[in-house]
N, C-alpha and C positions, 0 to 999 in steps of 0.2 A: 343296077342292083335290085334285088327282090325285097319286097316289104309285105308282111302278113296282113294284107288288106284286100278287100274286094270292092267293086264299084258300088254295090248296094249299101255296104256299110259306110262308105265315104259319104253317101247322100243320106244315110240314116233311114233306109227304107227296106221293106221285105221284098223278096223276089217277085211277088205277085202284084207289085205296084203298077198302076196305070200311067199312061203318058202325062195326064194332068197332075198326078201326084209327083211324078218326077220333076215336072216344071216348077211346082210349088216348092218342093224340097230344095231344088237347086237355087231358087231365088232366096229362100230363107237362109240357107247356109252361106250364101255369098254376102248377104247383108249383115250377118252375125260375125263381126270382126273379132279377132282375139284381143288380148290385153295390149294396151298401148305401148308396152315396153318392147314388143317384138319389132324387128326391123321390117322395112318395106320389102326386102328380098324374101323374108319368111312368109309375109302375107301374099306376095305374088306366087310363090311356089305352092302355097295351099290352094289358091284360086285355080291354078293350073290343074291340079289334081281333081278339083270339083268340076271344072269344065270338061276334063277328059272323061270322067265318069258319066256326066250328063250326055256328052256327045255319043258315046258308045251305046248307052241304054236307050236313047231316043231314036236311034236308027234301028229299024226292025231287023234287018239282016245281021248287023253287027251284034245286036242284043241276042238273037237266036243262037248265033255261034258262041257268044260269051256264056249264055246260059247252059249250053251243052257242056262246055268245058268246066263251068262252075259246079254243075250238078254231079258230074263224074268225079270230081275231086272231093266233093263234100259227102256224097252218099254212096258211091259205088266202090267196091273193092277191086283189086287187080283180078284179071280173068283167071279162073281155076284156083284162086287162093281162098281156102276156108278161113273163117273168123279166127280160129285158134292158131293159124299159121304164123310164121315168124317174119319179121322185117329185118333183113340183113343179119339173120342169126339171133334176133331178139324176139322175145315173146310180145304179145299184144300189150300187156301191162307195162313192160319195160319201154316199148315204143311210145306209149301214152305219156309216161313220165319224161321221156326225152323230149316229147313235143312241148310239154309244159315248160321245160327249161329252155328250149329253143324251138319255136314254132316252125322255123324254116327247115328243121331236120326231118319233118314228115312231109313227103311229097303230096299228101292228100289234104294239106292245109291250104285253103285259098290264098293266093298271093298275086301281086301284080308287079310288073317291071316299071321302075321309075328311073328318071335321070338323076345323076349324082347331085345336081344343084337343087333337086326337089326333096332331099333328105329331110331338111328342117320342116318343110310343109307336111311331109308324111308323119313326122313325129308330132307335129301340132294337131293333126287330125286324130291320131291315136290318143292324144291327151284329151281331146274333146269327147272321144268315145268312152273315156273312163278306163282305158288300158294303161294304168299307171305303172304297173310292174313291167309291162312290155316296153314302155318308154324308157324306164331305167335300164333295162337289159340292152336295148339298142343304142341308147344315147351315151351311157357312161364310158364305153370304150374309147369314144372320141375325146373324152375329157382328160385322159391320162397324160401326164407330162410328156412332151416330146412327140405328140401324135403327128406322124409324118403326113398322113392323109389330109389333115387340116392345113398344115403349113405349106404344102405344095400347091394349094389353091384348087384342089380337085372339086370341092363342094362350093367354091365361091371365095369371096374375100375372107381370109382367115379370121380376122378379128370379129367381123360381123357374124360369121357362121358360129364361131365359138361362143359369142354372147347369146345367140339364139338357142344353141343347144344347152348352155348352162341354164338359161331361163326355163326352157321346156322341162329339163330334168328337175329343177328346183320346184316348179309348179307340180310336177308329178309327186314329188316327196310331200309337198304340202297337202295335196288332195288325198294321197294315200294315207297320210297320218290322220286326217279327219275321218276318213272311211273306217280306219281301224279303231278310232276313238268311239264311233257309233256302234261298232261291234263289240265293245268292251275290252279290246286288246290295248290297254293303256300303255304298257311299256313298249310294245311294238309301235304304237302311234308316236310315242316320244322319240324312239329311235329313228323313225322316218323323218320327223320334223328336224331333229338334230343333224341328220345327214344332209338335208337340204340347206340348213343354216350354215354348216361347215363349208359346204361347196360355195355358197355365195360369199362367205367371209374370206375364203381362200382366193377367190377371183376378185374380191373387192368391188362388186357391182350389185345393183338392185337392193339398196339399203331398205327401201320401203317394204319389199317382199320379205326381207330378213326380219323386219319388225313384225310383220304378220305372223311369222313362224314363232317368234319369241312370245308374242301375246298368247298364241295357242298353247305354248309350253307352260306359261304361267297358269292358264286356266286348267290345264291338264294335271297340274301338280298334285292337288288333293286326291284325285282319282288314282294317280300312280302310287301315292303314299299308302292308300288303303289296299291296293292290290299287292304291294310289296310286303307290308307288315303282316298281311293275312297268310302269307306263305308259311309252311311248316318251319319250326325252329331250326331244322337242319339246314335250311337255306340262309345261313348266317350272313353271307355277303349281300344278298338281295335285301334282306330285312334291314341291315345297317344302312344300305343305300336309301331305303324308305325313311328311316329315322333322320338321316342327313338332310333329305328334302324337307322334312318337317321342321328341322332346325332352321333351314333357310326361310321357310314361310314365317316362322315365329320371329326371326330377326327382322324381316321386312315389315311385319305388322307391329312390331314393338311389344310383343307378348301375346298371351292368349286372349286377353281382353283389351289389347291395344287397338288403336285406331289408324295405324299405318296402312298403306296401300301395298298389298302383295300382288295386286293385279290378277287375283284369282276370281274376282267377282263375288267373293263371299263377304257378306256384311258381318258385323260383330256377332249378331245372333246366329247367323249361319255357321260361323266358324266355331262358336261354342258347341253347337249341335254336332259339328264335324268332329270335334275333340271327344265328345261323349261317345260318338259312334266308333271312333278309333280305339278307345280304351280297351274294348273287349279283345282286341288283337295284340295287345302289349302285355308283357309279363309284369309282375309286381316290381321286380328290380328295374326294368326299363322305365316304368312309370315313376318310380322313386327318383331316379337320376334326372329324368326329364322335368318333372314338376318341382322338385326342390330347386333346380337351377332357375326355373321360371319364377318361382316364389320370391327370389332375391331381386326382381326388377324394381319394385315389388308388385305382386299381383295377388289379390284376395282369392280369385278363382284358383290359381295355381297352388296357392297355399292350402286350400281346402282339398284339392286333388292329391297333393303331396301327403296330407294327413291320412287320406284313404290308403295310399300305397304303404306308408310307414306302419299303419295299424295292421294292414293285411299281412305284411311280411313279419312284423313283430309277433303277431299271434300265431300265424301258421308255422313259422320257422322257429318259434320259441326264443325270440330275441326281444326281451322287454326293453332293452336300451332303445330300440327303434320306437317303441310305444312312448317312451319318455320324450323322445324328440317330437313325436306327434303332439304330445300334450303341451309342450312349450310353444309349438306353432299355433295351437288353438288359442293360447292366451293372447296372441297378437290379433287373431280374428275376433276375439270376444269383445273388443271395444266397439265394434259396429254390428256384430251379428250374434244372434242367440245360438251359440254352439255349446251350451251347457250340458246337453245330453251327451255329446261326443266327449266333452271333458270328463263327465261322470264315468263313461265307459273306460277311458284311459286310466283314470284314478283307480277304478276297480281292478283292472288288469295289472296295475302296479301295487295292488294290495293296500292302497291308501283309501280306506273305506270312509273315513270322516270327510275327506275332501270330496269323495264321490257324493256323499249325502249333501254337502254344502252346494255342490254344483246342481243337483236336482232341485234344491230349493229355489234356485235362480232361474230355472228353465221356464219358458212360456209355451212349451210344446204340449198342449193340453191333451191331445189324443194319446200320445205316447205316455204321458204321465198318468193318464187314466188306466192304461194297460198295466203300468208298473205298480200303481196303487192297488189295482184289483188283485194282482198276484203277490201282494205283500201283506194281505190281511192277516191279523194275528201276530204280526212282527212289530217290534218297537220302531222300525224304520222301513225305508223303501228298498233296502239292498236285495232282498229275495227277488222282487220283481225286476230290479235292475240286472241281476244275473241272467234271468230268463230273457229279458229284452236285449241285453248286450250280445248274448250268444246267437240269438235269432237274427239280430241286425247284422252281425258280422257274416253270418252264413248267406243271407238273402240279399243284402244291400251292399256289402263290401266285396266279398269274394267273387261275385258274379261279374265284376268289371275287370277281372284279370284272367288271361287265357290259361295261366298255369295253376290258378286256384279255383276255377269255376266249379270243379267237382270236389273241392276239398271240404271235408266235414269238420265243423268247428266243435270243440269240446272244452269247456272250462276245466273239467276234471283232468283231462290229459295235459292241459296247459299248466295248471298248478302242480301236477304231479311230476313235471319235468325237473330234473335235478339242477340244471343250469338256471331255470327260472327261479327256483327256490333260493339258490345261492345269491342271485342278483337282487331279488326282492328283500331278502333278509339283510343285505348290506346297504340297501337304498336308504339314505338319510331322509329325515323330514325336510321337505323342500319348501323354501320360502315363497315359491311362485304360487302356491295355493292361495296365499293371502291376496293375490292380485285378482281373484275371481270376484270383483265387485260388480254388483248388478248394474247393467246399462239401461235397464227398463224397470218399470214398477215390478217389484218382486212379489211372488205369491209363495207363502210358506206351506209346505205339505207335511203333515204328520208332526212329530215332535221337533223342537228346535235342535239344531246340530249339537249345541253345547250340552244337551242332556242325553245324547246317545252314548252308549258304552263303547269305548274303543275296542276294535276287533283286530286281532293280529293276522298276519299273512297265513299262519297255520290254521286259524279258525276259518278263514276264507277257503283255504284249500280243502280242509276236512269236510266242511259243510257242503262244498261243491261236489266232492266225491260221494258223500252220503246221499245227497238228493238226486244226483244223476243216475244212480243205480235204480231208483224207484220210479223214474219218469217213464211214461209210455213212449213208444217209438214213433216220433212224428214223421219219420221218413217214409213210413208206410201209409201215410195219409191221415192218421189219427190226430185229434186235437189235444195238444199238450196242456195239461192243467197241473197246478201245483197247490198242494196243501201246505201252507207255511208251518214250520216246526213250532210247537208250543214253547219250546225252550228258548228263552230270549237270548241266551248266549250264542245259539246257532243263528246268527243274524244274517247269514248269506246263504243262498242256494244257487245251484246252477240250473241250466235249462237246455233243452234241445232247440236248435234254430228253426224258426218258422215265421215269427213276426218281424216286421222290418220297418226301418225308418230311412226314408230317402231324403237327402238334401240336394234336390235337383237344381239345375241351372235354369233360372227364369229367362224368358225372352229378353229381359233387360240386361242380361249378362251378369246378374248378381246371384248370390246363393239363395237357397230356399227361404221360406217364411216371408214371402212377399204379400201383396194385398190379398191374394187368393188363399192364404193359409200356409201352413208349413209343408204341405205336399206329401202325400204318401202313395206309394205304388208297390206292386208286387212283381217280382221277376221269376221266370221259370228257368231253372238251370238246365242247360243243354248245349248242343254244339253251336259254335259261333256261326252267325249267318254269313251268307255270301256278301262280300264287301260291295256296298252300293252307297253312293253319296246322296243322302236324303236331305235336300235343302228346303223342302216345302212343308214338312210336318213338324211344327214346334211341339216341344214337350209340354204336357199339361200338368196342372196341379189340382189335387183334390181338395175341395173346400172343407175346412174343419167345421164340424157341427157338434163337437163335444163340448158341453159347458165346462167352465173352469171349476176345479175342485174347490169346495168351500171350506177353508180352515176354520171351522166354527170353534168357539171356546170349549164346547163339550168334548172335543177331541184332544184337548190339551190337559195335561195333568195339573191339578190345582196345586200340587206340591211344588210346582215350578216357580211359584211366586215367593220371593224371600222378603222378609221384613227389612225396612231401611236400617242400615248400620248406624251405630252411635256416632262414628266419626263423620259420617255424611250429615247427620243432624247438627253437629257442632259446626261443621263447615257452613251450612246454610244460615245458622244463627249469626256467625261472624260476618257473613255477607250482609245480613240485615242491619247489623250495627254499623258496618262501614258505610252502607247506603245512607243511613240517617245522618251520619257525620258529614258526608259529602253534601247532602242536601242543606245542612245548616251552614256550611262554609259558603256555598253558592248563594244562599239567601242573604247572608251577611254582606257579601261583596256587592250584590245587586242593590241592596238598600244603601250602601255607602256611595255607590255610583249615582244614585238618584238624590243624594244629598240628605239622607235620613239621619236619624239621631243615633243609629247604631255606631259603635266605635269603628273607625276605618281599619281595614286590613292592611297588609303589607302593600307598599306602593309598587306599581308595575314599572319595569325598566324598559328603555328603548322607545322607538317611535310608536305611538298608539294610533289605532284606527280612528278616522274622523267620522264618527257616527252621530247623527242628529235624530232627535225623536220625531221631528216633523217630516223627515225624508227617509225613505228606505235605503239600506246600505247598498243595494244593487237595483238597477232600473227594473221596474215591473212593467211588462208589456201591457199596452192599453187594449182591452178586449174589443172596444169599439173600433179601434184602428185595425186590429186583426180581422174583425168581421168585414170591415170595408175592403181590406186587401183581398180577402178570400172571395168576395162577391164582385170585385172589379174584373170584368172580362178581359181587360187589357193589361192587368198587373203581371209583372214577370214572376216566374216560378221561383219560390224560395224554398229553403230546407223545411220550414214549418209546413208550407203548403204541400210539398212533396211527401212529407211524412203522413200528412192527413190523407193524401191520395192512396198511398200504399196501404195504410191502415184500412181504408174503405175496401180495397181489393181483398185484403186478408179476411175481412168480415164477410164479404160476398162469397169468397171461396168456402168459408166454413158453412155458410147457409146452403150453398149449392151442393156440396158434398156431404152435408150432414144428414140426419135421419129424415128430415122433411124434404130434402132435395129441392129447395127453393132457388130457382135459377133467375128469378126476377132481378135481384140486385146485381147480377153479372152485367146486364145490359147498361147499368148506370155507370160502371167503372171501366169496362173493357170495350174494345172496338176492333173491328176487322177480323182477321183469321183467328186470333187468340180467343175472341168471344165465341166463335163457332166451335172451336176446339173444346173449351171448357163446358159449354152447353151439352156437347155430345158426350163428354166424360160423365157429367152428372146423370144424363139420361141412361147411359149404359150401366152405371153403378146402381141406379134405381131398378133397372131390369134384373140385375143379378142379386138384388136384395142385399146390397152392401152399402155401408156408409162409414164416414170418418169423423173423428173429433180432433180439433186442432187447438194448440196453445202456443203463443208466441211470447216467450219470456224476454226476448230481446228484439228490438227493431230500431236500427240506428242508420240514418241517412249519412253516407260518407261523402258524397259529392253530388252536385247538381250542375249540369252543363246545358246551356241554352244556345240555340243557333242564332248567329247574328243575322243571317239571311232570312230566317223564318222564326219569328218570335213565338209562333204557335207550336213549336216542336222543342222537346227537351229530352235529355238523357239523365237518369237518376241511378246512382249506385247506392246500395244499402246492404248492411249486414243483418241477416235475419236468422234467429234460432227458432226452429220449428219442431214442436213435439206433436206427434200424431199417433192415433190409435185407430185401427180398423176393426170393423165388426161385420160378420157374415151371418145372416139369418138371426140377428140379434145377439150373437155370441162373440166374445172377443176373438180376434184373429191374429193380430200382430200389433206391435208398437215400435216406434223409433224416434230418435231425436237427432236432428242434423243442424249443423251450423253452416249457413249458406252465404255466399257472396252473390247478390242478385243485381242484374242490370235491367232497368225498366226503360223502355222507349215510350215517351208520353207525347200526345198530341192534344191540342185544345180545339174542341169542337163545340160550337154554340156557346162560347164563353166558359166551358167546363173542361178540365183536364181529364183525359182518359188514357188508359194504358193500351198501347198498340202491340207491343211484343215484350216477352219476358225471357231472359236467359239466366241460368243459375249454375254455379259451381260450388262444390263442397269445400269448405275451409278445413285445412289440415290442423 
């Protein structure tokens, strides 16, 4: 039988090779054995072809004759045949296409004659040369069920030959898939890998090779998802396949911010960036379905992304019911995250202006609040600036993440002018969830108190928005939009054109914005979606806030806001004073009676009384001297009291290292090993970035102390710690948080002193 090979290719050399090069190539190819799964018969057949090629090319006469035949087939045409002539009635182009489908169809393709038992050896050499498609074309016909040529023993022992051909074809599928992967043909690569996997599964052999293919399919999955969902929306089946693959990944990982292993190689941070990259290829409806389902795991990240989708659809499609759902989801996030600006925008779009004002009062987003306040000058509240901010934020920070809304223009005027929106908002009752917007951090009040703001109806919002929008410059042409607030205090809201934005981006720690580096602000350019590429090396960055907090000085508050104490309150305070004096007299009387004084005894106490003596305390008082001796004894076992003192020393050292002075000296007194190096590096990095933190620990309770029987100088301590922290960037407040933590400390005793070797913490629900 003929195989599309030549002796030079078998040895991997050009036709100009010298005898020494032939000898070296033959030696190298002979020593380079194929995978161990191949049978001895396949290895022998391969070596026979290598030896045959070497024998022909090393003999001068045989090589000259072979070269003449080889060159005539490779470079010469038939005598008297012009280039545009036909081959068997076919044009040159058709003949070329036929050759690609079957190289043996063209008589000018170099080929050699081999023995039947050398078929597997020839396929193996083609595989080593990277001719993967040719291996598939030549080998797959022998794998069809009932292949008589294999069963009759023409190529050797049927079972052995079948196993070798299956292995060769499967390896060709594997290598072809990897080659297509490198070329960016992700679906073709997956198809090649799945073909090889199905072949091995059907034959029930080479499980390890099947595992290699499955591992590649797992790593290929995020690339396939991007390629499929980036297709035009008319390719519905392919895009749904991409979404199904995404669901499989989420299931394996346990959610967007889950820690399960989907075998893709993506860490939590990488996967969050992948989700951010993926969003621009999904519609608002697709994101709503996806992230609402993920939010129920629960997942804070998915909840926030679902809010984006609900807000985008609700505003763009004039469905305020979706905005109300987004508002309810934000309430759940508000317990741990400053999302008051988003809550204010939701309340504004629902016509709930008082709730919008209350949400603004609780926000710590200083940069955005400065913008809102700037554009609310002359108004009794911040609603004019909020209208401008909300419209711009929706345009540049929300719509840009949806393929069907990227070019959508936001307009509060058109939104409130919609009849369906009007009908829904006018029927919307006052919702009790607004009262749940309690501050989770120290609140800063901006402008007048909410209780003194005049209530504004939906009609006022709608009419003011329409009036102001008609007078604003066209920001879309590049001009800077500015607003002169209305002098009429009744027109308390105004609309705006989109341009300013607020981003709540995912931090590398997988949390929402407002991390240590500030609330994060960036700008997007609206345009065509980029070519899908999986960027796993470039983390998102956050812009440090440098805007000082607004100062709610008394001069900005109305003096009329102070009201005189009411008469009933004065009477109530007077009654409390009289009652307090009476209680004091009763207690004094009983105390004197107990001491045996002359005051008339009060009513006798019933039941068993406490045995209290004046010369002994009712509870044992620890001896300070004994405690000091215990703490200084280098061999004393670790107690809860000692453990609490060690942890308190660590918290004090942490406050000093991460504080404004960045004093790292106390760290070396309480930490040891890798954790010491880690915190010293953190403090140095914070000092370079001109950042510092302040800490407060309202609760520190040691819950357990475990010492090792084998090693009395090692212990494990568990404690519940409540930590309140505030961060500062360039001297200005950046963010604050409060967490209740369950912390495990691993302690070791070095030179008679307990030190912390490792720390692990988890958040208490």
